[in-house]
VEXSEZA-106954 format. One record per residue (C-alpha): x, y, z. Coordinates in steps of 0.001 Angstrom, whole numbers, padded with zeros to 6 digits, always signed. Layout:
N
XYZ
...
//
This chain:
442
+000000+000000+000000
+001400+003407-001001
+000320+006879+000116
+000931+010304-001410
+002931+013033+000244
+001566+016446+001208
+001386+019059-001526
+003743+021497+000206
+006564+021138+002711
+008836+023438+004701
+012216+022989+006340
+011747+021874+009952
+015111+023284+011003
+015976+019896+012557
+018593+017907+010644
+017275+014400+011376
+013655+015459+010745
+014068+017202+007393
+011009+018736+005725
+007520+018663+007261
+004076+019627+005891
+003738+023380+005563
+000585+023477+007736
+002199+021669+010680
+003613+023702+013560
+007084+023277+015019
+007008+021942+018527
+008541+019742+021185
+007417+016650+023058
+006464+018840+026029
+003726+020374+023846
+002075+016925+023713
+002938+015394+027072
+003813+016555+030582
+006554+014265+031919
+006441+013045+035525
+008888+010941+037535
+008195+007493+038925
+008442+006681+042635
+009577+003879+044919
+006950+001135+045158
+008092-000888+048188
+005509+000595+050569
+002629-000375+048261
+003924-003655+046763
+001359-006431+046496
+001345-010079+045442
-002230-009888+044170
-002506-010027+040373
-005770-008042+040413
-004046-005018+041999
-002413-002171+040068
+000582-002882+037795
+004014-001601+038780
+006056-000747+035695
+009757-000086+035168
+011701+000537+031981
+011796-003220+031385
+008005-003543+031677
+005632-004624+034438
+007317-006646+037190
+004963-006622+040200
+001703-005170+041591
+000753-002400+044025
-002119-001772+046422
-002222+001866+045281
-001655+003738+042033
+000488+006683+041018
-001641+007808+038087
-005076+007101+036642
-005676+007805+032980
-004124+007741+029537
-000337+007944+029542
+002777+007388+027464
+005556+005789+029517
+009157+006732+028724
+012234+004884+029971
+014530+006931+032196
+017205+004301+032815
+017896+000875+031310
+015549+000139+028431
+015093+003694+027195
+014022+003125+023588
+010682+001331+024041
+007899+003782+024980
+004677+002208+026228
+001061+003310+025916
-001228+002634+028855
-004702+003513+030085
-006048+003155+033600
-004448+003053+037029
-000775+002155+037405
+002450+002830+039282
+005839+003586+037707
+009179+003310+039474
+012120+005672+039139
+013476+003968+036001
+010335+004926+034077
+008751+008330+033474
+004982+008526+033145
+003248+011379+031314
+000039+013349+031392
-001520+013741+027957
-002149+017458+027414
-005419+018901+026069
-005672+018903+022271
-003273+015977+022119
-004219+012535+020863
-002533+010098+023254
-002020+007403+020641
-000391+009904+018281
+001902+011050+021095
+002877+007438+021715
+003717+006818+018055
+005672+010083+017923
+007639+009023+021008
+008724+005777+019321
+010548+007812+016658
+012802+009669+019118
+016482+009063+018210
+017300+007852+021715
+020947+007102+020897
+021551+010827+020310
+020350+011701+023817
+021392+008714+025915
+024199+009281+028405
+027394+007430+027582
+027356+005090+030593
+027119+001335+031162
+023405+001777+031870
+021734+003974+029215
+019698+006817+030680
+017559+009736+029513
+016997+013074+031186
+013561+014611+031615
+014867+017806+030028
+016072+016093+026837
+012823+014186+026418
+010623+017211+027045
+012578+019348+024579
+012809+016773+021820
+011811+018582+018597
+008917+017244+016545
+006246+018600+014189
+002754+019248+015540
-000190+018505+013249
-003662+019606+014309
-005614+017495+016779
-007809+016215+013926
-004762+015104+011929
-003192+013541+015025
-006353+011488+015502
-006422+010436+011851
-002746+009451+011896
-003236+007479+015119
-006235+005592+013675
-004283+004799+010517
-001269+003534+012472
-003418+001515+014893
-004903-000312+011923
-001738-000756+009852
+000545-001750+012735
-002077-004279+013909
-001809-005956+010495
+001974-006010+010696
+001877-007277+014290
-000411-010128+013202
+002123-011122+010561
+004968-010926+013083
+003087-013164+015530
+002546-015762+012822
+006183-015592+011761
+007312-016054+015364
+004914-018965+015733
+006582-020525+012694
+009994-019977+014290
+008814-021716+017490
+007545-024688+015476
+010797-024927+013527
+012814-024851+016746
+010629-027577+018278
+011068-029731+015180
+014802-029011+015175
+015095-030285+018744
+012843-033292+018042
+015099-034377+015149
+018156-034166+017418
+016433-035977+020275
+015327-038894+018102
+018719-039321+016438
+020810-039311+019641
+018503-041648+021572
+017034-043936+018861
+019617-043871+016079
+018939-043973+012337
+017548-047474+011809
+013782-047635+012442
+013507-051389+013170
+016588-051917+015336
+015957-053899+018586
+015564-051635+021611
+016298-052019+025333
+015358-050262+028560
+018619-048972+030100
+016933-048420+033460
+017121-044628+033220
+013577-043317+033526
+014117-039942+031860
+016068-041444+028948
+013628-044059+027645
+014538-046969+025381
+017707-046956+023304
+019041-049343+020629
+019983-052669+022223
+023616-052559+021000
+024269-049108+022501
+025939-048633+025860
+024505-046247+028429
+026931-044933+031008
+027725-041972+033192
+029511-039124+031453
+032336-039458+034007
+033166-042856+032485
+033961-041240+029145
+035310-037784+030000
+036985-035572+032565
+035844-032101+033593
+037810-028898+034062
+036426-026068+036144
+036938-022461+035088
+038619-019385+036471
+036815-017338+039108
+037013-013598+038486
+037923-010995+041047
+041000-012636+042555
+043373-010317+044374
+046912-011066+043204
+048471-008399+045463
+050843-006882+042905
+052112-010294+041741
+053004-010521+038058
+049957-011402+035974
+049064-011956+032337
+045904-010870+030496
+044235-013461+028255
+040867-013936+026508
+038271-016006+028340
+034823-017383+027542
+031670-016586+029511
+028174-018099+029603
+027081-015686+026853
+029742-017123+024523
+028480-020701+024803
+025427-021139+022610
+023532-024293+021675
+025891-026047+019266
+028338-023199+018635
+030625-020705+020338
+029739-017045+019816
+032967-015080+019515
+031342-011731+018743
+032543-010358+022083
+035412-012109+023861
+036598-010349+026989
+039942-010669+028754
+040857-011420+032335
+044058-011426+034364
+045666-014374+036113
+049071-015644+037181
+051225-017176+034463
+051408-020330+036557
+047596-020678+036290
+047374-020417+032487
+047750-024154+031831
+045188-024974+034531
+042419-022908+032914
+043334-023120+029223
+040973-024756+026761
+042083-027508+024399
+040714-028317+020928
+037867-030805+021278
+036753-029620+024718
+032991-029528+025046
+031954-026287+026726
+028885-026532+028961
+027218-023772+030944
+027044-024211+034692
+024482-021476+035185
+022071-019019+033606
+018427-019265+032712
+017048-022710+031864
+017688-022241+028137
+021391-021615+028767
+021891-024267+031466
+024028-027200+030331
+024011-026360+026638
+027149-027536+024921
+029442-026570+022066
+032745-027986+020817
+035775-025749+021207
+037926-025668+018056
+040655-023339+019335
+039412-020381+017294
+041233-018227+019861
+044453-019609+021291
+045303-019470+024111
+041854-019035+025634
+040515-019523+029163
+037035-020136+030529
+035261-018667+033528
+034026-020758+036432
+030451-020726+035114
+031561-022635+032018
+032686-026256+032340
+035190-027779+029907
+034396-031474+029332
+037310-033456+027851
+036047-036715+026215
+038134-039881+025816
+038487-041949+022635
+035097-043658+023035
+033139-040392+022912
+033175-037892+020068
+033017-034297+021362
+030360-033527+018715
+028202-036395+020010
+028211-035023+023548
+027538-031467+022342
+024639-032709+020216
+023173-034754+023069
+023092-031672+025331
+020609-030133+022852
+018150-033054+023087
+014938-032872+025102
+016179-035771+027244
+019328-033930+028273
+017448-030665+028783
+015094-032535+031130
+018021-033983+033092
+019713-030612+033519
+016478-028999+034681
+015654-031772+037179
+019166-031750+038673
+019713-028001+038862
+019235-025521+041652
+016529-023046+040690
+016401-019438+041887
+014014-016641+040878
+015156-016436+037260
+018428-018377+037158
+019539-021970+037554
+022844-023728+038194
+024098-027301+038063
+027080-028801+039863
+029999-030483+038137
+029134-033778+039862
+025589-033694+038460
+026945-032914+034996
+029297-035880+035165
+026470-038132+036406
+024571-037529+033172
+023529-040891+031693
+024828-040839+028140
+023626-043145+025324
+026760-044358+023540
+026685-045999+020128
+030034-047199+018750
+032232-044326+017531
+031661-045225+013858
+027901-045017+014415
+028273-041724+016282
+030003-040364+013160
+027242-041601+010808
+024465-040151+012949
+026268-036812+013229
+026789-036663+009457
+023070-037264+008839
+022118-034691+011445
+024423-032098+009909
+022539-032344+006614
+019064-032318+008160
+019782-029541+010646
+021228-027302+007962
+017784-027244+006342
+016237-026083+009623
+018971-023472+009996
+018174-022127+006536
+014441-021976+007308
+015053-020277+010654
+017390-017746+009049
+014729-016843+006505
+012010-016648+009178
+014171-014396+011390
+014920-012224+008375
+011185-011974+007701
+010524-010762+011259
+013308-008207+010904
+011897-006866+007647
+008403-006577+009151
+009761-004685+012154
+011663-002346+009837
+008511-001749+007809
+006540-001037+010988
+009084+001524+012202
+009340+003157+008779
+005552+003440+008474
+005220+005059+011904
+008047+007489+011179
+006616+008436+007776
+003158+009087+009228
+004115+011113+012317
+006626+013267+010419
+004293+013970+007492
+006268+012112+004840
+002985+010461+003810
-000493+011993+003767
-003121+009699+005315
-005912+012271+005672
-007984+010475+003033
-007461+007018+004534
-010563+005210+005785
-010663+002144+008046
-012436-000999+006812
-016172-001029+007385
-016038-004172+009537
-013588-006532+011211
-013909-009150+008480
-012513-006597+006021
-009499-006181+008328
-009015-009965+008372
-009171-010035+004574
-006436-007402+004359
-004208-009528+006572
-004934-012657+004529
-004096-010782+001348
-000722-010059+002908
-000260-013818+003183
-001277-014747+006719
-004315-015038+008980
-004842-012402+011663
-004776-013615+015255
-006423-012119+018299
//
């Protein structure tokens, strides 16, 4: 769908904004919204889900017995997640990491929200480890001001068009979830059942593992590998001579691969380098993190050498009866994921597993030659899933780009939507979504 521009434009005087419709006034965010600071919530915190939401820059995280504001508001991050404004109606409480706003008279709240999403936050954010925005910078952010009637029309147009895009994004993400489930199911079947469909099976006596081919061995990981713990950070070497070397963290160890996008360095004594150095063929496994990160494995191929690992990353060193790739693949199976979850210590949002529990993992072990054949087959099959997932992720990215571009074009007057009309009924909206290729979802 394409829209015309306005017939006449004028220079806004703002470099990033460019030209705006000649009838629009020059203004600032404070001409749409009055910004207010959040407050501490501890005195009013509640565990009841039917109480008022408490919202920080990362979203809602608890409830309150009282509310800070009642009405329509655009929420703006002060510290942390600063680039995701929220629109809300009703009673709520915001903490000091999130500004709330009062929508001024002759302002359409939805338009103000869409305008806020176009703020170039990176130009204002303080250059600190935790991004932050000042109330002054937000209030004085320059933007064009269409009339209230045009604001309302633009907001209605964007509500409708972004809902269509959001429906497509939800369906694309649902496809990604299904592909990931199928990806894991393929791995799980191959590493516990093998490739031959009619091979005799046996019960190894491990409840969570299920039946495996009768000619496979099942044994504790400690029978086939040793484990090396990692380096704890923050040691005080008291002016002793140290060396700085790269080391891997939990974030580096992904499911099936090592992410070397950001490899940090740490200091240690030269005498400790051998103790904490990785060797080619080590299987890296995460000791802690959220449940998705816990225990996931990847084979180290000495892409960086020498390289250390922190104490939250185990290095498993297999013997000749166990291929490193087999162990790394097994850690991605549903059976292994279940074991790690059941044998971990769970906290509020993190989990950890001990080295002894890792080494007590019951591992199905085909002969090495069969491990190689299964891994070769999996490599071919999983590459297809990788290709599909890459395309699906790309599709989500393109939809998000289109959404942002559409909002920006509408609220800055690059397109003229004054003649746009919403569909007469909801079924017409559904048809528009279907014409785009997917069904709308509630």
